[in-house]
C-alpha positions as a Python dict, from the first residue, in 0.01 Angstrom:
ca = {
    (1, 'M'): (0, 0, 0),
    (2, 'L'): (276, 246, 93),
    (3, 'A'): (579, 274, -131),
    (4, 'G'): (873, 423, 53),
    (5, 'I'): (825, 659, 344),
    (6, 'A'): (507, 861, 317),
    (7, 'V'): (440, 1214, 439),
    (8, 'L'): (108, 1268, 619),
    (9, 'T'): (-51, 1604, 689),
    (10, 'T'): (-385, 1701, 836),
    (11, 'V'): (-625, 1878, 600),
    (12, 'G'): (-961, 2046, 645),
    (13, 'S'): (-1062, 2104, 283),
    (14, 'V'): (-1020, 1963, -66),
    (15, 'A'): (-808, 2269, -156),
    (16, 'A'): (-574, 2197, 136),
    (17, 'A'): (-552, 1831, 28),
    (18, 'T'): (-469, 1937, -329),
    (19, 'E'): (-195, 2168, -203),
    (20, 'A'): (-56, 1896, 26),
    (21, 'V'): (-42, 1641, -257),
    (22, 'A'): (133, 1894, -483),
    (23, 'A'): (391, 1949, -206),
    (24, 'G'): (458, 1576, -170),
    (25, 'A'): (210, 1435, 81),
    (26, 'A'): (107, 1075, 14),
    (27, 'V'): (-141, 1055, 302),
    (28, 'V'): (-389, 1313, 430),
    (29, 'D'): (-560, 1291, 767),
    (30, 'V'): (-925, 1400, 752),
    (31, 'G'): (-1023, 1293, 1102),
    (32, 'V'): (-1393, 1203, 1108),
    (33, 'D'): (-1506, 1417, 811),
    (34, 'E'): (-1662, 1168, 566),
    (35, 'T'): (-1776, 1450, 334),
    (36, 'L'): (-1412, 1556, 299),
    (37, 'V'): (-1323, 1197, 205),
    (38, 'T'): (-1589, 1211, -67),
    (39, 'G'): (-1464, 1550, -190),
    (40, 'I'): (-1103, 1430, -209),
    (41, 'R'): (-1208, 1123, -405),
    (42, 'Q'): (-1424, 1331, -641),
    (43, 'A'): (-1127, 1562, -701),
    (44, 'G'): (-932, 1257, -821),
    (45, 'L'): (-636, 1315, -591),
    (46, 'D'): (-378, 1037, -581),
    (47, 'V'): (-355, 1023, -203),
    (48, 'L'): (-428, 778, 78),
    (49, 'I'): (-682, 896, 331),
    (50, 'C'): (-630, 850, 703),
    (51, 'G'): (-931, 890, 926),
    (52, 'S'): (-1163, 715, 1163),
    (53, 'G'): (-1450, 647, 923),
    (54, 'P'): (-1510, 330, 720),
    (55, 'A'): (-1413, 504, 394),
    (56, 'A'): (-1056, 577, 510),
    (57, 'H'): (-764, 376, 374),
    (58, 'L'): (-574, 388, 704),
    (59, 'S'): (-680, 425, 1065),
    (60, 'R'): (-451, 591, 1319),
    (61, 'Y'): (-412, 418, 1656),
    (62, 'D'): (-176, 386, 1949),
    (63, 'L'): (-37, 34, 2007),
    (64, 'P'): (-306, -97, 2249),
    (65, 'E'): (-584, 25, 2016),
    (66, 'A'): (-401, -126, 1717),
    (67, 'L'): (-383, -464, 1887),
    (68, 'R'): (-756, -453, 1959),
    (69, 'A'): (-831, -350, 1600),
    (70, 'A'): (-620, -638, 1466),
    (71, 'Q'): (-806, -880, 1695),
    (72, 'R'): (-1136, -747, 1552),
    (73, 'G'): (-1011, -838, 1204),
    (74, 'V'): (-882, -504, 1072),
    (75, 'P'): (-597, -591, 831),
    (76, 'R'): (-254, -477, 957),
    (77, 'E'): (-187, -288, 634),
    (78, 'R'): (-480, -58, 725),
    (79, 'I'): (-353, 6, 1078),
    (80, 'L'): (-115, 294, 1133),
    (81, 'I'): (30, 317, 1483),
    (82, 'Q'): (170, 637, 1623),
    (83, 'V'): (492, 561, 1808),
    (84, 'P'): (758, 760, 1994),
    (85, 'L'): (1107, 768, 1844),
    (86, 'S'): (1236, 517, 2098),
    (87, 'T'): (1005, 238, 1976),
    (88, 'I'): (1017, 269, 1595),
    (89, 'E'): (1260, -18, 1541),
    (90, 'T'): (1069, -256, 1770),
    (91, 'A'): (730, -172, 1621),
    (92, 'T'): (851, -210, 1260),
    (93, 'A'): (1019, -540, 1349),
    (94, 'D'): (679, -656, 1476),
    (95, 'G'): (530, -573, 1134),
    (96, 'W'): (340, -251, 1209),
    (97, 'L'): (314, 55, 986),
    (98, 'C'): (463, 323, 1212),
    (99, 'L'): (377, 691, 1220),
    (100, 'V'): (589, 957, 1386),
    (101, 'D'): (468, 1315, 1416),
    (102, 'V'): (789, 1515, 1376),
    (103, 'D'): (619, 1838, 1476),
    (104, 'E'): (524, 1686, 1813),
    (105, 'A'): (836, 1472, 1851),
    (106, 'E'): (1067, 1767, 1899),
    (107, 'P'): (1270, 1713, 2216),
    (108, 'G'): (1315, 2005, 2452),
    (109, 'T'): (1033, 2227, 2322),
    (110, 'G'): (903, 2307, 2669),
    (111, 'A'): (1161, 2562, 2782),
    (112, 'G'): (1395, 2809, 2623),
    (113, 'A'): (1366, 3080, 2364),
    (114, 'P'): (1109, 3039, 2086),
    (115, 'R'): (1250, 2901, 1764),
    (116, 'S'): (1240, 3071, 1429),
    (117, 'A'): (1045, 2905, 1149),
    (118, 'R'): (1372, 2800, 987),
    (119, 'E'): (1497, 2634, 1307),
    (120, 'T'): (1163, 2457, 1358),
    (121, 'I'): (1168, 2316, 1005),
    (122, 'A'): (1535, 2215, 1032),
    (123, 'R'): (1468, 2032, 1358),
    (124, 'A'): (1163, 1857, 1209),
    (125, 'G'): (1374, 1758, 906),
    (126, 'A'): (1647, 1611, 1125),
    (127, 'I'): (1392, 1414, 1327),
    (128, 'A'): (1224, 1291, 1005),
    (129, 'T'): (1560, 1174, 873),
    (130, 'V'): (1630, 972, 1187),
    (131, 'C'): (1277, 828, 1180),
    (132, 'A'): (1321, 724, 818),
    (133, 'W'): (1652, 560, 897),
    (134, 'L'): (1494, 367, 1186),
    (135, 'G'): (1211, 233, 970),
    (136, 'A'): (913, 466, 1009),
    (137, 'S'): (651, 414, 738),
    (138, 'V'): (480, 752, 769),
    (139, 'V'): (601, 1090, 893),
    (140, 'A'): (336, 1344, 994),
    (141, 'T'): (414, 1714, 958),
    (142, 'K'): (275, 2048, 855),
    (143, 'H'): (600, 2120, 663),
    (144, 'V'): (525, 1880, 377),
    (145, 'R'): (761, 2002, 105),
    (146, 'E'): (1066, 2033, 330),
    (147, 'I'): (1014, 1699, 505),
    (148, 'R'): (947, 1521, 173),
    (149, 'R'): (1289, 1642, 52),
    (150, 'C'): (1458, 1513, 370),
    (151, 'L'): (1290, 1174, 334),
    (152, 'D'): (1382, 1148, -36),
    (153, 'M'): (1745, 1224, 50),
    (154, 'T'): (1747, 964, 328),
    (155, 'E'): (1594, 697, 107),
    (156, 'S'): (1849, 774, -166),
    (157, 'I'): (2139, 745, 80),
    (158, 'R'): (2001, 415, 215),
    (159, 'G'): (1967, 286, -142),
    (160, 'T'): (1592, 226, -120),
    (161, 'R'): (1515, 501, -374),
    (162, 'A'): (1702, 607, -685),
    (163, 'P'): (1846, 958, -660),
    (164, 'A'): (1667, 1231, -856),
    (165, 'W'): (1984, 1285, -1057),
    (166, 'A'): (2339, 1156, -1040),
    (167, 'V'): (2666, 1307, -1158),
    (168, 'R'): (2952, 1086, -1260),
    (169, 'G'): (3285, 1210, -1131),
    (170, 'L'): (3507, 1044, -1392),
    (171, 'G'): (3559, 1192, -1736),
}
């Protein structure tokens, strides 16, 4: 279902979903809004939909909820579990699709001086890169374009994605 590491962002309208897809999002979270699901599908967007309704492609859970959903017969490929950085490797080894919200996962955000937008995006990009390296399937962010570039770079370095372009150093 997911090819490579996907970027997820929360949207509240079809226009926001269109903009997110153009920026590189592969998954949009619509929450419980079934009319938004219908609108996104009618717009013909090539995007997976994450939500809590029956029309969603993926449902977002924490691990205990995911285990209960799997016991009820929900296929694992439709279950997306939100995990902290410290448990990505374990959860992926157990066969779960793992989601990390890099905007929430920022360590040390409680105290200190407020960060500039550039610092916030750089920190989110660094966290996304580590998450990708550890095996996360989906990275949630509001900085779609920037995080998509970080994930593409990481996948290219790991050899799981061909680079966008390559330069040969020998003449």
